[in-house]
N, C-alpha and C positions, 0 to 999 in steps of 0.2 A: 463493371466487375468480367471477369471470364474465369470460366470454370473446367479445370482438368482432371477427369476422374480417372482412374487407373485402379489396377490391383486383381481386374477379375479373371478368371482362367477355370480350367476343370477341375474339379475335387470330387473324391469320394465322397458318400455320405458318413456322414460324423466326421467328417474334416473341417480345416479352418480356413478362412482367408482374409487380409486385411485388407480392403478398399480404402484409396487415398484422394481426397479432394482438393486442389490446390488451387486459389483463389489468385486473381491478381488484378491490379486496376485499383478501381478506389475501393479497395478493399476495409478502409477506416468506416468504412460506412454500414457494412455487414453487422445486421443485428441479427439474425437466425441461419442456420444451415441446417440444412435436411438431405437423406435421403429417400428417395424415392424407388421404387422397382415395378417391373411390368413384364409379365409373363406372357408368351403367345396366347393371343388371344384374350387376353383381360386387358382390364382397366389399367392406369399408373395409379399405385397404391403406396401411402404413406408406410415408410420401414420404420422411422425415428426423425427427431431432432433435437436440438442443441441449440440453447441461445447463448449470447455473449459471455454470460457470467453461469457458463454448465448446466442450466437447467434442461435436462432431458426427458424426452416423451418417448416411448416405443410404440407399436401395434402390438397388439395380444400375441401376435402366431411370432414373436421375436424376443419377447422377454426373456430375461435368464440366459438368453444366450449369443446376442449382438451386444455389441457396446459400441455408442455412440460416442466420439469424443472429438476435440480441436486444440489446436495449439496456434492460438493467436500470433504468437511473436513470428512464426510460419506459414499464418495465412493459410491453414490446412486444415480440413475434417479428413478424421478417420470412422470404419464402421469396422468395428471387428469383428466378425463371424465366426461362432465355434457352433459345433453340432452341426453342423448342415444336413437338411434335408433335401430330397428333391425335386419338393415342393418349393424351394425355395431360388430355384432356377429361374434365371429373370435376367432382362436389361434393368443396371444399376444405375440410376442416375443422381445426382448432385443438384442440388439447388441451395442458392441463397440469398437473402430477402433483406433489401436495406431499410423496411420499413413502407416505402412508395413501390417498389419494382420488384419482382422476383424473376432471378438468373437461373438459368439451368444451362448445367453443361453437357456435353455428350456422353452418352451411357457407356458402361464396362459391363461386358458380358459374365455372369456367373451359372457356370454348368455344372447341376450336381449330381453323380451317378450313382446307381442302386447297387 
């Protein structure tokens, strides 16, 4: 499975961005997709996950602001980020899990200016 993340950029506080993660390869095996993020000097933290049947989980700091979704027909997961804060600044990584292996794509940088 290969993952390609896109959609990062520079946005002012309060603004919105939508990240996309396109999967290719053995996509039929993907069970869960997720977004993680890593700010400078910090560990990589989970942001949100979504299962094949659209069960979602969010970290507390993004609840009510971020929405994870997936389009199985397009093999793509999304992360809609609203009401962005400077502390959301990080490199965002897309992950996919087939129950045996966890795959990770290259990150996309999100910078939120105050």
